[in-house]
C-alpha positions as CSV (number, residue, x, y, z in Angstrom):
1,X,19.8,9.0,0.3
2,X,20.3,12.3,1.8
3,X,19.6,12.0,5.7
4,X,17.7,15.4,5.7
5,X,15.3,17.2,3.6
6,X,14.0,14.3,1.8
7,X,11.6,15.3,-1.1
8,X,8.8,13.1,-0.6
9,X,6.0,12.1,-2.9
10,X,2.7,10.9,-1.7
11,X,0.9,8.8,-4.3
12,X,-2.6,7.6,-4.3
13,X,-3.1,4.8,-6.6
14,X,-6.7,4.4,-7.6
15,X,-7.4,2.2,-10.7
16,X,-11.1,2.6,-12.0
17,X,-11.5,-1.0,-12.9
18,X,-12.0,-3.9,-9.8
19,X,-13.3,-7.2,-10.2
20,X,-14.0,-7.6,-6.6
21,X,-15.9,-4.6,-6.0
22,X,-17.1,-2.7,-8.9
23,X,-15.8,1.2,-8.3
24,X,-14.2,0.0,-5.2
25,X,-12.0,3.3,-5.0
26,X,-15.2,5.1,-4.7
27,X,-17.1,3.2,-2.4
28,X,-17.7,5.0,1.0
29,X,-16.7,4.4,4.5
30,X,-18.7,6.6,7.2
31,X,-19.9,8.7,4.2
32,X,-16.8,9.3,2.3
33,X,-15.2,7.5,-0.7
34,X,-12.1,5.5,-0.1
35,X,-10.2,8.0,-2.4
36,X,-11.2,10.8,-0.1
37,X,-10.2,9.2,2.9
38,X,-6.9,8.4,1.6
39,X,-6.4,12.2,0.4
40,X,-7.4,13.6,3.7
41,X,-4.6,11.4,5.2
42,X,-2.1,12.4,3.0
43,X,-2.9,16.1,3.1
44,X,-2.4,15.8,7.2
45,X,1.0,14.6,6.6
46,X,3.4,17.6,6.8
47,X,6.6,15.7,5.3
48,X,4.9,15.0,2.1
49,X,6.2,17.6,-0.1
50,X,3.5,16.4,-3.2
51,X,0.5,14.6,-2.9
52,X,-1.1,13.1,-6.2
53,X,-3.6,10.5,-7.3
54,X,-2.7,8.2,-10.2
55,X,-5.9,7.1,-11.7
56,X,-7.2,6.2,-15.0
57,X,-10.9,7.3,-14.2
58,X,-12.1,10.6,-14.6
59,X,-14.6,10.0,-11.5
60,X,-12.1,9.1,-9.6
61,X,-9.7,12.0,-10.5
62,X,-12.7,14.4,-10.1
63,X,-12.9,13.2,-6.6
64,X,-9.4,13.2,-5.6
65,X,-9.1,16.8,-6.9
66,X,-12.6,17.9,-4.9
67,X,-10.7,16.3,-1.9
68,X,-7.3,18.4,-2.3
69,X,-5.1,16.0,-4.1
70,X,-3.3,17.0,-7.3
71,X,-4.2,15.0,-10.2
72,X,-1.3,15.8,-13.0
73,X,-2.4,13.1,-15.3
74,X,-5.0,10.5,-16.1
75,X,-2.9,7.1,-15.9
76,X,-2.0,5.5,-19.2
77,X,-4.5,2.6,-20.2
78,X,-1.6,0.3,-20.4
79,X,-0.8,1.1,-16.7
80,X,-4.6,0.3,-15.7
81,X,-4.9,-3.3,-16.4
82,X,-6.1,-6.0,-13.9
83,X,-2.5,-7.5,-14.2
84,X,-0.5,-4.4,-14.1
85,X,2.1,-4.4,-11.3
86,X,2.6,-1.6,-9.1
87,X,6.2,-0.6,-9.5
88,X,5.7,0.6,-13.5
89,X,2.7,3.0,-11.8
90,X,5.1,4.2,-9.3
91,X,8.0,4.9,-11.7
92,X,5.6,6.7,-14.1
93,X,4.3,8.8,-11.1
94,X,7.9,9.8,-10.0
95,X,9.1,10.8,-13.6
96,X,6.2,12.9,-14.3
97,X,6.3,14.7,-11.0
98,X,10.2,15.1,-11.4
99,X,9.5,16.3,-15.2
100,X,6.5,18.6,-14.1
101,X,8.4,20.2,-10.9
102,X,12.1,20.0,-12.0
103,X,13.0,18.0,-9.0
104,X,14.4,14.5,-8.1
105,X,12.5,12.6,-5.4
106,X,14.0,10.8,-2.6
107,X,11.0,8.4,-1.8
108,X,7.6,7.6,-2.4
109,X,4.8,7.0,0.4
110,X,2.2,4.8,-1.1
111,X,-1.2,5.4,0.5
112,X,-3.5,2.6,-1.0
113,X,-7.2,3.8,-0.6
114,X,-8.1,0.2,0.3
115,X,-7.0,0.9,4.1
116,X,-9.3,3.2,5.3
117,X,-8.6,2.2,9.0
118,X,-5.2,3.9,9.1
119,X,-4.5,7.3,10.8
120,X,-2.0,10.3,10.2
121,X,-0.2,9.2,13.4
122,X,0.3,5.6,11.6
123,X,2.0,7.4,8.6
124,X,3.9,9.9,10.6
125,X,5.6,7.0,12.6
126,X,6.4,5.1,9.6
127,X,8.1,7.8,7.9
128,X,10.1,8.7,11.1
129,X,11.1,5.0,10.9
130,X,12.0,4.9,7.5
131,X,13.9,8.3,8.0
132,X,16.1,6.8,10.8
133,X,17.0,3.4,9.3
134,X,17.0,4.1,5.4
135,X,15.8,1.0,3.4
136,X,15.1,0.9,0.1
137,X,11.5,-0.3,1.3
138,X,9.2,-0.1,4.4
139,X,6.4,-2.2,4.4
140,X,3.4,-2.6,6.5
141,X,2.5,-5.7,8.1
142,X,0.5,-7.6,10.6
143,X,1.1,-11.3,12.1
144,X,-0.1,-13.8,9.5
145,X,-2.7,-16.3,10.8
146,X,-1.6,-18.6,7.4
147,X,1.9,-20.0,7.8
148,X,3.5,-21.5,4.6
149,X,5.8,-23.5,6.8
150,X,2.7,-25.2,8.6
151,X,-0.6,-24.9,7.1
152,X,-0.3,-23.8,3.3
153,X,0.2,-26.2,0.6
154,X,0.9,-25.7,-3.3
155,X,0.3,-28.2,-6.2
156,X,3.2,-29.9,-7.4
157,X,2.2,-32.6,-10.2
158,X,-0.9,-34.6,-9.2
159,X,-0.1,-33.9,-5.5
160,X,0.3,-31.0,-3.1
161,X,2.9,-30.0,-1.0
162,X,4.6,-27.3,1.3
163,X,5.7,-24.4,-0.4
164,X,9.1,-24.7,-2.0
165,X,11.8,-23.6,1.0
166,X,9.2,-24.9,3.6
167,X,10.0,-28.4,3.3
168,X,10.9,-29.2,6.9
169,X,7.7,-30.5,8.9
170,X,6.7,-28.5,12.0
171,X,4.6,-30.2,14.4
172,X,2.7,-27.1,15.5
173,X,2.4,-23.6,14.2
174,X,4.0,-22.5,17.4
175,X,7.1,-24.0,16.4
176,X,7.0,-22.5,12.8
177,X,9.1,-19.6,11.9
178,X,7.2,-16.5,12.4
179,X,5.8,-14.8,9.3
180,X,4.4,-11.5,8.7
181,X,1.4,-10.6,6.1
182,X,1.8,-7.6,4.0
183,X,-1.2,-5.3,3.9
184,X,-1.8,-1.9,2.3
185,X,-1.4,0.5,5.3
186,X,1.7,2.0,4.0
187,X,4.3,1.2,1.6
188,X,7.5,3.7,1.5
189,X,10.2,3.1,-1.3
190,X,13.1,4.7,-2.0
191,X,13.8,6.2,-5.6
192,X,16.4,3.8,-6.0
193,X,14.1,0.7,-5.6
194,X,11.9,1.8,-8.1
195,X,14.2,3.5,-10.8
196,X,17.3,1.3,-10.4
197,X,16.4,-2.0,-8.6
198,X,13.0,-2.3,-9.9
199,X,12.0,-5.2,-7.9
200,X,8.9,-5.3,-5.6
201,X,10.4,-6.6,-2.4
202,X,14.2,-5.1,-2.8
203,X,17.0,-6.4,-0.6
204,X,17.0,-3.7,2.1
205,X,13.4,-4.0,3.3
206,X,12.0,-3.7,6.6
207,X,8.5,-4.1,8.0
208,X,6.6,-1.9,10.2
209,X,3.8,-4.2,12.2
210,X,0.1,-2.8,12.7
211,X,-2.4,-4.5,14.4
212,X,-4.8,-6.6,12.4
213,X,-7.8,-4.4,12.7
214,X,-5.9,-1.5,11.2
215,X,-4.5,-3.8,8.5
216,X,-8.0,-4.8,6.7
217,X,-7.5,-4.4,2.8
218,X,-11.0,-3.6,1.3
219,X,-10.9,-6.1,-1.5
220,X,-14.4,-7.9,-1.0
221,X,-17.7,-7.1,0.5
222,X,-16.6,-9.3,3.5
223,X,-13.9,-6.5,4.2
224,X,-16.4,-3.9,4.1
225,X,-18.6,-5.7,6.6
226,X,-15.2,-6.0,9.0
227,X,-14.4,-2.5,8.6
228,X,-17.9,-1.3,9.4
229,X,-18.0,-3.6,12.4
230,X,-15.0,-2.2,14.0
231,X,-15.9,1.5,13.2
232,X,-19.5,0.9,14.7
233,X,-18.5,-1.0,17.6
234,X,-15.6,1.4,18.7
235,X,-13.3,-2.0,19.1
236,X,-10.0,-0.7,20.2
237,X,-7.2,-1.1,17.6
């Protein structure tokens, strides 16, 4: 990856269907749709060469366009199913932008609309860290309350046990290995990770930690209540 002059794609993935909250990406926080908030953050990041929204929904596409994002395509149906992984969605966006603009991208900044507590400074700081350390993936995290080494079980036959790899019995959460919970504040992938490695968490992965209050992923009505609580109470985060 070149050290300077990275060609950076800002990608807002916003599928129309959602089982947890219908029309989730068009839900409003403080009067603005989630996809609009993501676009506004993206537009304030000077290092993004392109900012696009990938969606299968014309309503979301219209909202993204109205907010200032480029919507060069309506995402193919086969890339907009409930069980569609994110990697082929990102790959599709990379190849389309490279075809349209006759360019070669270096990395993709993923701005999921379901993380409305992020700020432009958060993304800028993550990009600086990515540029300095050059991983194939920089993923946002926060400290996990649930630890697979201590208080999570999986089913094995008729009984339940600690997940594979966590067989050692730790007497308390405090002595169990520290784990981090992935969130959607920001993911930054190198082009190599998406086009060549094609794995969600490549070997060259680093984390960027955020406080939990910034890391709320809006997937359920309870998450929306949490977000509104932090915003209305002006709780520091």
